[in-house]
C-alpha positions as CSV (number, residue, x, y, z in Angstrom):
1,M,-49.9,-52.9,-46.8
2,R,-51.8,-50.5,-49.0
3,T,-54.8,-50.5,-46.5
4,S,-52.3,-49.4,-43.4
5,K,-51.0,-46.8,-45.7
6,N,-54.3,-45.3,-46.3
7,F,-55.1,-45.4,-42.8
8,L,-51.9,-43.7,-41.7
9,A,-52.8,-40.8,-44.3
10,L,-56.2,-40.2,-43.0
11,L,-54.9,-40.4,-39.3
12,I,-52.5,-37.5,-40.3
13,A,-55.1,-35.4,-42.1
14,A,-57.4,-35.8,-39.0
15,L,-54.8,-34.6,-36.6
16,I,-54.0,-31.5,-38.8
17,S,-57.7,-30.5,-39.3
18,S,-58.1,-30.9,-35.4
19,A,-55.1,-28.5,-34.5
20,A,-55.7,-25.1,-33.4
21,P,-55.3,-22.5,-36.3
22,A,-52.3,-20.4,-36.5
23,Q,-52.8,-17.0,-35.0
24,A,-52.9,-14.0,-37.3
25,I,-50.2,-11.4,-37.0
26,E,-51.7,-8.5,-35.2
27,I,-51.0,-5.2,-36.7
28,P,-50.3,-2.2,-34.2
29,Q,-52.5,0.7,-34.4
30,T,-49.8,3.1,-32.8
31,F,-46.0,3.2,-32.4
32,E,-44.6,4.9,-29.3
33,F,-41.2,6.9,-29.0
34,T,-39.2,8.8,-26.7
35,G,-36.6,11.3,-27.8
36,S,-34.9,14.9,-27.7
37,G,-34.5,17.7,-30.1
38,Y,-37.0,19.3,-32.9
39,G,-35.9,19.3,-36.5
40,H,-33.3,17.7,-38.7
41,G,-30.2,18.5,-36.7
42,V,-28.1,19.7,-39.7
43,G,-26.2,23.0,-39.2
44,M,-27.1,25.9,-36.7
45,S,-29.0,24.8,-33.7
46,Q,-31.3,27.8,-33.1
47,I,-31.6,26.8,-29.3
48,G,-27.8,26.3,-29.1
49,A,-27.3,29.6,-30.8
50,R,-29.5,31.5,-28.4
51,S,-27.5,30.1,-25.4
52,R,-24.2,31.2,-27.0
53,A,-25.5,34.7,-27.6
54,L,-26.7,34.8,-23.8
55,S,-23.3,33.7,-22.9
56,G,-22.2,37.1,-25.1
57,E,-20.9,35.4,-28.2
58,S,-21.3,37.3,-31.4
59,A,-23.2,36.5,-34.5
60,T,-20.1,35.6,-36.4
61,A,-18.7,33.5,-33.5
62,I,-22.0,31.6,-33.5
63,L,-22.0,31.2,-37.2
64,N,-18.3,29.9,-37.4
65,Y,-19.2,27.4,-34.4
66,Y,-22.0,25.7,-36.3
67,Y,-20.5,26.0,-40.0
68,K,-17.1,24.9,-40.3
69,D,-14.3,26.4,-42.4
70,V,-16.4,29.3,-43.9
71,Q,-16.1,33.0,-43.7
72,V,-18.7,35.5,-42.6
73,V,-18.0,38.2,-44.9
74,P,-19.7,41.0,-47.4
75,F,-21.1,39.7,-50.6
76,V,-22.9,41.1,-53.2
77,D,-26.7,40.5,-52.9
78,T,-28.8,42.9,-55.1
79,H,-31.1,40.2,-56.4
80,T,-34.6,39.8,-56.1
81,I,-36.1,36.4,-55.0
82,R,-39.3,34.5,-56.1
83,V,-41.2,33.1,-53.0
84,N,-44.0,30.8,-53.3
85,I,-46.8,31.9,-51.0
86,A,-49.5,29.5,-51.8
87,H,-48.9,26.1,-53.5
88,K,-51.4,24.2,-55.5
89,V,-54.5,26.2,-54.3
90,K,-57.8,26.4,-56.2
91,S,-58.6,30.2,-55.1
92,V,-57.0,32.9,-53.5
93,A,-58.2,36.3,-52.4
94,F,-56.6,39.8,-51.7
95,T,-57.5,42.8,-49.8
96,T,-56.0,46.1,-48.7
97,H,-57.4,47.9,-45.7
98,T,-55.0,50.9,-46.1
99,P,-56.9,53.9,-46.5
100,G,-56.7,55.4,-50.2
101,A,-54.8,52.3,-51.4
102,R,-55.6,50.1,-54.2
103,I,-54.6,46.6,-55.8
104,D,-53.8,46.9,-59.6
105,V,-54.0,43.6,-61.6
106,Y,-52.3,43.1,-64.8
107,E,-52.7,40.2,-67.5
108,G,-49.4,38.5,-68.0
109,E,-46.1,38.7,-66.2
110,V,-45.3,42.4,-65.8
111,G,-43.0,42.6,-62.9
112,N,-42.0,46.2,-62.0
113,L,-42.4,47.6,-65.5
114,T,-43.4,51.0,-65.1
115,Q,-45.9,51.5,-68.2
116,P,-48.3,48.8,-68.4
117,I,-52.0,49.7,-67.6
118,P,-54.1,47.4,-65.3
119,F,-57.0,45.7,-66.7
120,T,-58.6,46.0,-63.5
121,S,-58.3,47.6,-59.9
122,F,-59.6,46.9,-56.5
123,A,-59.9,49.8,-54.1
124,T,-59.8,49.8,-50.2
125,K,-61.6,46.7,-48.8
126,Q,-62.7,45.3,-52.0
127,R,-62.0,41.8,-52.0
128,A,-60.1,40.5,-55.2
129,T,-60.8,36.7,-55.5
130,F,-59.2,34.5,-58.1
131,T,-59.6,30.9,-59.3
132,V,-58.5,28.4,-61.6
133,A,-61.4,28.9,-63.8
134,S,-60.9,32.8,-63.7
135,L,-57.5,32.4,-65.1
136,S,-58.6,29.9,-67.8
137,K,-57.7,32.2,-70.6
138,V,-55.1,34.5,-69.2
139,K,-53.1,31.9,-67.2
140,V,-50.8,34.6,-65.6
141,L,-51.6,37.8,-63.7
142,T,-49.6,40.3,-61.9
143,L,-50.6,42.4,-58.8
144,R,-49.3,45.4,-57.6
145,W,-50.4,47.8,-54.9
146,V,-50.3,51.4,-54.6
147,G,-50.9,54.1,-52.2
148,E,-49.2,55.6,-49.1
149,N,-47.3,52.6,-47.4
150,P,-49.9,50.1,-48.5
151,I,-50.5,46.6,-47.2
152,I,-52.4,43.7,-48.8
153,T,-53.6,40.6,-47.1
154,M,-53.6,37.3,-48.9
155,T,-56.4,34.6,-47.9
156,H,-56.5,31.3,-48.9
157,G,-58.7,28.6,-46.7
158,S,-58.3,29.7,-43.1
159,V,-55.0,31.2,-43.5
160,A,-54.6,35.2,-43.8
161,T,-51.1,36.7,-44.5
162,K,-50.1,40.5,-44.9
163,Y,-47.4,41.6,-47.6
164,K,-46.0,44.9,-48.2
165,Y,-43.2,44.6,-50.6
166,G,-42.6,43.6,-54.3
167,F,-45.2,42.4,-56.4
168,I,-47.2,39.2,-56.5
169,T,-47.7,36.7,-59.5
170,I,-50.6,34.2,-59.9
171,K,-50.2,31.4,-62.3
172,V,-51.8,28.3,-63.2
173,V,-49.5,25.2,-63.1
174,R,-51.0,21.7,-63.7
175,G,-54.5,22.7,-62.9
176,A,-53.9,24.7,-59.7
177,L,-52.8,28.2,-58.8
178,E,-49.2,28.9,-57.8
179,V,-48.9,32.2,-56.0
180,T,-45.5,34.0,-55.6
181,N,-44.1,37.3,-54.1
182,T,-41.0,38.6,-55.8
183,L,-39.1,41.2,-53.8
184,S,-35.7,42.1,-52.7
185,L,-33.8,39.6,-51.0
186,R,-31.3,41.3,-49.0
187,D,-33.8,43.3,-46.9
188,E,-37.5,42.8,-47.7
189,Y,-37.5,39.2,-48.1
190,L,-35.4,38.7,-45.0
191,W,-37.7,41.1,-42.8
192,G,-40.5,38.4,-43.3
193,I,-38.6,35.5,-42.2
194,S,-40.1,34.0,-39.1
195,E,-37.6,31.2,-37.8
196,V,-36.8,32.6,-34.2
197,P,-38.7,34.7,-31.8
198,S,-38.0,38.3,-32.4
199,S,-37.5,38.9,-28.6
200,W,-34.5,36.7,-28.6
201,P,-31.0,38.4,-28.0
202,A,-29.4,40.6,-30.9
203,A,-26.6,38.1,-31.6
204,I,-28.8,35.4,-32.6
205,L,-31.1,37.3,-34.5
206,E,-28.1,38.6,-36.6
207,A,-26.8,34.9,-37.0
208,Q,-30.2,33.9,-38.2
209,A,-30.5,36.8,-40.5
210,I,-27.0,36.1,-42.2
211,A,-27.8,32.2,-42.3
212,S,-31.2,33.0,-43.8
213,R,-29.7,35.3,-46.4
214,S,-27.0,32.9,-47.3
215,F,-29.6,30.1,-47.6
216,A,-31.7,32.3,-50.0
217,L,-28.8,33.1,-52.1
218,S,-27.8,29.4,-52.6
219,K,-31.2,28.9,-53.9
220,L,-31.2,31.2,-56.6
221,G,-31.1,30.0,-60.1
222,V,-34.0,28.7,-62.5
223,I,-37.4,29.1,-61.5
224,R,-38.6,25.9,-60.2
225,P,-41.6,25.0,-62.5
226,N,-43.7,22.9,-59.9
227,C,-43.9,26.0,-57.6
228,D,-43.2,28.9,-60.2
229,C,-40.7,29.8,-57.5
230,Q,-36.8,30.0,-56.4
231,V,-38.1,28.9,-52.7
232,F,-41.1,27.9,-50.7
233,S,-42.6,30.2,-48.0
234,H,-42.3,27.2,-45.5
235,I,-40.0,25.0,-43.6
236,S,-39.0,22.9,-46.9
237,D,-36.9,26.1,-47.5
238,Q,-37.4,28.7,-44.4
239,N,-40.4,30.2,-43.1
240,F,-41.5,33.4,-44.8
241,V,-44.6,35.2,-43.4
242,G,-44.2,38.6,-45.3
243,Y,-45.2,41.7,-43.4
244,S,-46.7,39.7,-40.6
245,K,-43.2,39.3,-38.9
246,E,-42.3,42.8,-39.2
247,S,-45.5,43.9,-37.8
248,E,-45.4,41.8,-34.7
249,P,-46.5,43.9,-31.5
250,R,-43.5,45.1,-29.5
251,F,-40.8,42.9,-30.9
252,G,-41.2,42.9,-34.9
253,R,-39.0,46.1,-35.2
254,L,-36.3,44.2,-33.1
255,W,-36.1,41.4,-36.1
256,K,-36.1,44.2,-38.6
257,D,-33.4,46.2,-36.9
258,A,-31.2,43.0,-36.7
259,V,-31.5,42.4,-40.3
260,S,-30.6,46.1,-41.3
261,R,-27.5,45.8,-39.0
262,T,-26.1,42.8,-41.3
263,I,-26.3,45.0,-44.4
264,I,-23.0,46.6,-45.1
265,D,-23.7,49.3,-47.9
266,T,-26.0,49.7,-50.9
267,T,-24.6,46.5,-52.7
268,T,-23.3,44.1,-50.1
269,S,-24.5,42.2,-46.9
270,L,-22.8,39.8,-44.7
271,V,-23.1,36.1,-45.9
272,V,-21.6,32.8,-45.0
273,I,-19.3,31.9,-47.6
274,S,-17.8,28.5,-48.4
275,N,-15.3,28.0,-51.4
276,G,-16.1,31.5,-52.6
277,K,-20.0,30.7,-53.0
278,P,-23.0,31.4,-50.3
279,A,-23.1,28.3,-48.4
280,Q,-26.7,26.3,-48.1
281,T,-26.8,27.3,-44.5
282,Y,-29.1,24.7,-42.9
283,F,-30.6,25.4,-39.5
284,F,-33.0,23.7,-37.2
285,S,-34.4,24.3,-33.6
286,S,-32.7,21.9,-31.4
287,S,-30.8,18.5,-31.3
288,G,-30.2,15.7,-29.2
289,G,-27.1,17.0,-27.7
290,A,-24.9,17.4,-30.9
291,T,-25.6,18.5,-34.5
292,Q,-25.3,15.8,-37.5
293,T,-23.7,16.2,-40.7
294,S,-25.6,16.2,-44.0
295,F,-24.3,13.1,-45.0
296,D,-25.5,11.2,-42.1
297,A,-29.1,13.1,-42.4
298,W,-29.6,12.9,-46.1
299,G,-26.7,11.2,-47.9
300,G,-25.1,14.3,-49.4
301,A,-22.0,15.6,-47.9
302,T,-21.3,19.3,-47.2
303,A,-17.9,20.2,-45.9
304,Y,-19.4,23.0,-43.7
305,T,-21.9,20.8,-41.9
306,Q,-20.0,18.7,-39.3
307,S,-21.0,17.4,-36.1
308,V,-20.4,19.7,-33.2
309,P,-21.7,19.5,-29.3
310,D,-25.2,21.1,-28.8
311,T,-25.7,20.6,-25.0
312,A,-28.0,23.6,-24.7
313,S,-30.6,21.6,-26.7
314,V,-31.0,19.0,-24.0
315,D,-31.1,21.4,-21.1
316,V,-34.7,21.5,-20.0
317,K,-34.1,25.1,-18.6
318,L,-33.2,26.5,-22.3
319,N,-35.4,23.9,-24.2
320,P,-38.5,23.0,-22.1
321,R,-40.5,21.6,-24.9
322,F,-37.9,19.3,-26.7
323,A,-35.0,18.5,-24.3
324,S,-37.0,15.4,-24.1
325,W,-40.1,14.3,-25.5
326,K,-42.7,11.3,-26.0
327,A,-44.6,11.0,-29.1
328,S,-46.6,8.4,-31.0
329,S,-47.2,7.8,-34.7
330,T,-50.2,5.9,-36.4
331,Q,-50.0,2.7,-38.3
332,E,-50.9,4.8,-41.5
333,L,-48.1,7.2,-41.1
334,V,-45.6,4.5,-40.3
335,A,-46.7,2.4,-43.3
336,K,-46.6,5.3,-45.7
337,A,-43.0,6.1,-44.5
338,F,-42.0,2.7,-45.7
339,L,-44.4,2.5,-48.5
340,L,-45.5,-0.9,-47.1
341,P,-49.1,-2.0,-46.7
342,N,-48.7,-2.2,-42.9
343,V,-45.8,-2.4,-40.6
344,V,-45.8,-4.9,-37.6
345,S,-42.2,-4.1,-36.4
346,L,-39.6,-1.5,-36.4
347,E,-35.8,-1.7,-35.9
348,I,-33.3,1.0,-35.5
349,L,-30.3,-0.3,-37.6
350,S,-27.8,2.5,-36.9
351,R,-27.0,5.9,-35.1
352,N,-24.5,8.3,-36.0
353,Q,-21.8,9.9,-33.8
354,A,-24.3,12.7,-33.0
355,G,-26.7,9.9,-31.6
356,A,-29.3,10.3,-34.1
357,V,-30.9,7.5,-36.1
358,T,-29.2,7.0,-39.5
359,F,-31.3,3.9,-40.6
360,I,-34.5,2.2,-39.6
361,A,-36.3,-0.7,-40.8
362,G,-39.9,-1.7,-40.9
363,T,-41.4,-5.1,-41.6
364,S,-44.9,-5.7,-42.8
365,S,-47.3,-8.6,-41.8
366,D,-46.3,-10.6,-45.0
367,G,-42.5,-10.4,-44.0
368,V,-41.3,-7.8,-46.5
369,T,-38.7,-5.5,-44.8
370,K,-37.5,-2.1,-46.0
371,K,-35.2,0.7,-44.6
372,I,-35.1,4.3,-44.8
373,R,-33.0,6.8,-43.2
374,G,-33.8,8.2,-39.9
375,D,-34.3,11.8,-40.8
376,T,-36.7,10.5,-43.6
377,F,-38.7,8.5,-41.1
378,R,-39.1,11.3,-38.7
379,S,-40.6,13.5,-41.3
380,R,-42.9,11.1,-42.6
381,A,-43.9,9.8,-39.3
382,K,-44.3,13.1,-37.8
383,L,-41.8,12.8,-35.0
384,P,-40.1,15.9,-33.7
385,S,-36.4,14.8,-34.6
386,P,-34.2,11.8,-35.6
387,W,-33.1,11.5,-32.0
388,F,-35.6,8.8,-31.0
389,S,-35.9,5.5,-29.5
390,L,-38.6,2.9,-29.7
391,V,-40.9,2.2,-26.6
392,S,-43.7,0.0,-27.3
393,V,-46.7,-0.6,-29.7
394,E,-50.3,-0.7,-28.8
395,N,-52.6,-3.0,-30.4
């Protein structure tokens, strides 16, 4: 009896060892998607607003369509705003090419004080370069430029941007340079906002100017220590390019004029107000056919960001690039989106009433599944919008 048991065990072991090995799970190298729209989809659709302007709607009508239960009214806006124009850089350089102009450099944060004496100056075409090492003792420098309508150019890496207004502060924060431009919010800052083409109809330019002013006013408060700023100059807040917007050939003046038309008097300008305060007026390029709420996109509800139809965004004549699109994302980006070592499969878990993905799940080769919001995924995976569908994977 003992012998037959041993024989049976040996037979089973032999059968197991001769069986074909289990195939390893293949990890896709890319993930394919189709979709429509560009941006997060909350608030004002710029493609939709342009369509409404072309049909004759006013800036106020456009804003009241995309932001619900708000007032577009004069509001005090005599503030300055501190804009981060270079984040976590190791070096930055400034020059002025305006004849007879110069850049004055002051130790510390002197702002617009009239009495300080610069410790150094740079004449026309002289390059002023600042590094973390050069600020090792001072920690903070202020730059002001003087002359007849002087314009300065900031260069870091391959990026060069022109500035005309306010003053610039350079500060060492956590081992890197934070560079900010402080200027008047109501006009000088808005003249540099580059969110829509300056050649677009006047009503959408005015609507964008009012929305941008409202958004900026809603962001005022304490200086954020990580950027030494109130707002960033890129799309994490809104795109600010300084004098480069105002000086655009042919059309730059149209944007500047549109901003100026939204200024009422020396202390007030048109602003989108909700519950007595400037609304955080989100905006984006185009949707998948309807805007989504801030709750659907990010989990935080705002009464004035409701879902409304936005059919212009899926009209290929009005939105030729993003009425529909195909895109791919790499394994590296998708894995990082879910904070997983890899992702072998994706599953769309839910969509909201606007059709955007609200939650998506990713599963790794070791069977771990995580879910994140659709808008978080589109941002991390570098997809145009949260209006997307899964197509296939390539190995």
